[in-house]
N, C-alpha and C positions, 0 to 999 in steps of 0.2 A: 293133489288137486294143482292145477295151475294157479298163479295167483294174478296172471293176465294175461291177455290174449297174445299169441304170436304174429309179429307183424313185420314180414319177410323184407317191406322196402326200409324199414329203418336197419335191418341188416346188412343189407347190401349198401346203402348209406355209409355207415359204418365202416364196412370193409375197405370201401373207395376213400375214405376219408384218413384211417390207419394207413393206407396205402401212401397216400400221399406226405404222412408225417414220416414214415419209415425212408420215403426219398430224400425229405429234406434232412430227417437225423443224420443219412448215411454221406449226404455233401457235407454237413457240417461237423462231421467227425472225420472226413477225410477220406472215405473209404473209396467215394468215386466224384466224380465233378457233375453235377448237374446244371443245366442252364435253366435261368430261374421262370422260363416260359412253360417249362415241361409238365407242370404239376395242374396248371389250368385246364388241359384238357382232360386230365384224370379226374379233376374233382367234378367238372362239368359235365363229362361222360357219367359219371359215379352218379350224381344227384340226378341227373336225368332218368338212367336206368331204375333207380330206387323211386321215382316217379311214376314209372311206367309198371313196375312189380307193384308198389302200393294201389295205385286203379286196378289193376288186371286182379289182385288180393280182395280189394274192395267189389268189383264186379261177380266174382265167384262166391263171395259170404251172401250177396243179397241175394243172388240167383239161389244159392241152397238154401236161404230161408223161407222162399218164395214155393218151393215145391211141398213144403210140409202143408197138408190142408189143414185149416184153422178151423176150429170149432165154434159154432154159433151161439148164441145164448139160447136158441128153440133147442137145438142138440143137445144140452146139459140141463136144460130143466126137467124136474121128474115127473 
């Protein structure tokens, strides 16, 4: 059993922030030369994509929840 629900928006945000950290770490370690402004589109694009994925996930969960017919008190009464 899962301890919490899966949230793909947070996964996408974490992946892009990890990518930004790898870019900065490679630059700091001397593996490559990265201009300071390269990470801004990576982080901004990742956060926008994460927001879109989170919104889409919320929409899908709400829609899936509505498809199940709910029982009324009259149906459950003996």
